[in-house]
N, C-alpha and C positions, 0 to 999 in steps of 0.2 A: 505493499499500499503506501508506504513511505517513497519507495524508489518512483512508482507512478506519479505520486503527486510532481515529486521534483521535474520528473521529466515533462510532466504536462505546464509545470510552471518556467522552464527553460525555455527560450525559442527556438535554440542550437536542437536542445533535446527531442523538441517535439519534430521538427523539421527532420533529423535524422531516423527518430521511429515510423514519420508516417511513410518516409523514401524506405525502409525494410518493408514495412507493409506493402508497400506500391511494388516493388521488386520480388516479394513473394508470391504477389497475386499472379505476376506477370510471369515469375518461373512456372507456377502452378498451370496455366496456360498454356504455357509450353509444353509441358508433360501431359496435358488434356492431347495434343495433335501430335507429339512425339512418339517413336517407337512402330511398330508392324501392325497394322489392320489385321483381325483376326479372319473377314470375311471377304471374299474377292468374289465380283464377277468370273465368268469364264475365261474372257481374255486378260482380265489382270492376273486369273492364275495362270495362265501361260507364262507371260512375262514375270511374273513373280519366282514362278518354278524354274524358268530358264536363268535368269540369275541368279539364284541359288546355287544353281547348277556350276554354272561359272565360275561362282566363288569358290565352291567346292575344287573342282579343277586348278583353279589358282592356287590354291593354298598346298593343293599334291604336287603341282609341277615346283614348288619353291619352298617345299618342306624343310630340305636340308640349308638352305640359305635366309629366307626369313627377310625378304628386303625391307619390311617397315624398322628393321635394327641396323639395318647398312646405310653406310651414306648415300644420300639419294644421287649423286652425280656417279657413282658406280652404275646405280640400276635406272634411270631414268629412262634410257634408251629401251630396254628391255620389258619396263612397264608400259610403253608406249605402242608396243608391240602387241601387250595382250589383248587377249578376246575381251575381257571385261573392261578394259580400260576403252576400248574401241566401242562398246556398247554403251556404258556410262555417257560416253560423249555424245551421244545420239537421245539421251532422254533430256526432258525438258527441266530444268533446274529452277525455277523460279527465281527467286533475287539471291545478289551476290551482293554481299555486305562488308561493313570495316573495310573496305579498298581505300588505298591512297589513290587522289584523284592523278595525278601527276605518273603513275606508274600502272596505271592498267595495261596499257597496249603496250607490246613488245616493244624492247629495244629496236630490236631488226626492222620492225614496221616504224618506228618514229625515223630513223634514219632514211630508211624509203621514201618515206614522205617529204623528207628536208632533201633528199638527193634529187627530186624530181621538181623543187619549186625555185624562184630567185632568190630564196633564203640560203641556198647553198653556198652563195659567194659568200656570205655573211659569217660561215659557221668557220667558229675555230676552236681549237683544244689547247689545254692546259699541258705545257711538254714537262714541269717539274714538279715535285715535290713544293709545298703543301698542294692540296687540290689536284694533283695529277690526272690528267684524263678527264676534267670537267670540260663542259663542251658549253659553248654559249655564242650570242650571235653580236657580232659588233660592227661599226664603220670602221672605227682606228682602234684596233685592239691594245690592251695593256701589254706590257712587257712579259715576256715568258710564254705569248700565246703564238700559234700557228695557224694557218689558214689550212683547213682541211682537202679543199679542193684542188684537184690533182697534185696531192700529195701522196706520195707510194709507201710510204711511213704510216698513214692513219687511213686504213681502206675501213671499208664499213665491217669487213669481218674481224678486224681488230679492236675497231670502236665497240662492236658487239659483246666482243671477250671483257674488255675492259670495264664494262656496263652493267655487268651481269653477276650475280653471286655464284653462280657453277663457272662462271668464266675466271674468275678471280681465286677462288678459293684455293688455299694451297694443302700439301699433303699433311700438315700439323694439326689442321681444322680438322680435315676428312678424318684422321685418326680419333681425335677429342671430340666426335659428334654430341656430347654434353656439356661442353664449354660453353656455357651461355657467354662470358666476357670474352672470348675469343671469337666467338659468333656476332656479337654487338662491334667488335675493333674492325671487323673484316665489313662487314654488313652497312654500318652508319656510313663511310663515307659515298656508297653508292647510291644514295638518296639525290646527291647534287651533281651527280655525275650527267645525265641528261634529266633535269629534273625543273624547278619553275621557270628558271634562265631563259630554257627552252620553249616550255607551255605557253608561258606568259607572253609570247611575244601576239599581237595582234593579229599578225597577218599567219600565225601558224596554230591559233586556238582551235577556230573551227575547224581545220583540218584533222588535230587531235582528237577532238571531241567526237566528231565523227567517226574518226577510226574505234574511238573508245565503244561508242554504241553498237557499232560492226562487228566489234570482236565480242560485245554480249551476244548477239543473236547467232553467231556463228559457233557458239557454244550452246545454244540454245538457253540463255539466259534472258530472263524476261524483263528483270527490274534490279538497277543498280543504286548501293548507295555509297558513296564515298567522300573521304575526308579532305580538306584543300584548309593550308594555313590562314588565319584569320589575317595574314598580310598579302593576299593574295591581290596585285595589279597588274594592267595591262601596260605593255609599252610598244610603240614603233621604234625604228631606227632612222631619224631624222637629220639630215644633212645641214642643218642649220648651226652655225659656227656656236653657237649657245649651248650646245650638246654634245661638243667634243669633250670636255673635260669628265663626262659620263659616258665615253668612247662612244657616241653616237646613238644612246638611250633617251627615249622622250617618253616619261609615264603619263601617260594619257588619261588614269584611271583616278578617282577619289579616292581617299583615305581608306572606305571601305570596300573597296575594290567593284563596286556595282557595274561597272561596264564588261566585267570577266562575267560576272553573273549574268546580266542580261543576255550577253554572245552566247552562253552555256544554255539557257534558258532558251533561245532562239533555237538553235540545231536542236536540242532534242524536242521540239514541236516539231519541227520540220522532218526528222526522222520519224514521229511518231506516226505522223501522219502517210509515210509511206510504209511502215512495219505495224501494220494496229495490231499485231500481238506482243508488242513491246508496250510494258507498261509504262515506264518511265525512270527518271533518274532525281535522287535526292543529293542534297549536299551536306554534309557535317563540316562546321567552322571547329576547327583545332586549335589549341595553344599546346605549349611544350609544358611538358610533364613537369619537368624541373626548374620551372622558372621562377622568378619572383612571384608573389602572391596575387600583389596589386597589379602585377601585369595579365596574368590572368583572370583576374574579376574584371579588367578592361577589354579584354577578349570574349568573356560572357555576355557583356553589353552589347558589343559589337554582335554578335549571333543573334542574339535578342532584337536588335533594331533590323538585320538583315532579315530574319525570320516573318518580322511584321511587313516589312517590305515585299516580299518575295516569299509566300507562306506556301505555294506549288511547289519549291524548288530547297528553300534552307529549313532544314527539318530538326535540326539540332547542333549539340557541341559535345566536343571530347578532348580529351589530353592524349598527346604523343609521344613517343620516345621511351625506348628500355622501361616496357611494362614490369618487366621481371626483376629491375635493379633500383629504379628510383621511387619517387613518391606515388602508391596507389590512388587513384583517383579519389576512393571513398575518404582519403585525409584532407580533400579539399571541401566535403560537403559544409563547414560553417562559413566559408567565402558565398554560399550560393543563395541563402533564405533572403539576403537584402536584394538582392537582383531580379527575385522571382519573378514578383508582378510588377516590375518597374518598367513605365513606358517611357 
């Protein structure tokens, strides 16, 4: 009784308690829809039985190796050739959630799009550490960057290799598959190799978003939900001398990145018009998990503003980066009550 009274009188305790109730209700709802249905019609039973047969066949085939316990780099080619993988690839998959907006399309496809566009002439790569292999668009590049076009040192295959985890993972990481710290050390820099500097070029954004939605359809995914930074802003390359100090970059967006959201929304609506089975795309605004708490609060406010302006596109807020090493989301709960109903 005393604990209940204290929780009721404490605004943070009340918020945390309500959060736990809502979380439990969501989990209960998920449990309702999870697991195997017990009753199938004739056609569903055929598919179910065939799927179970292929699972049994795959477990039998790999019984002496068990790929789930092995480094994926050693087995991914074999997995893609398996019958069950090919069958699952054909299945409708509903929604793909918790994605990073800038990293849905394959790096190979992104480079294909760039190489086929006028922006290819403005694509540069960082040649030495720090941030070696990072790519960006410039008119006048900073020191340490070289043009990719017509440069045999930086072919598409080489750039793809250095922008993907399976391309850069070394033998030590392969032999220590449970070393989380080593994983983050290797994978962390990859987020900026082909990242927001490329995707947020206003002349590339539409190409990228369309390719992202097409990639979903190709995998029979009907809905996407992806995270993107609270500091997303579009830019163009501008030859006006006043932008020379920024290597030709002219940021045309406002501080909330609304132009980028409007462009994404336009592409999504056009895509849905030509692909009626595609349900849609939602954006999660994200902040850095290890950031200063006041900055996180400002990003929450930005997410709320954007949700109010673009309710059909912006649907939430999240914290990103090293979920298993830095501060869990629940530790920031005390920051959120004061923003919950602010307009």
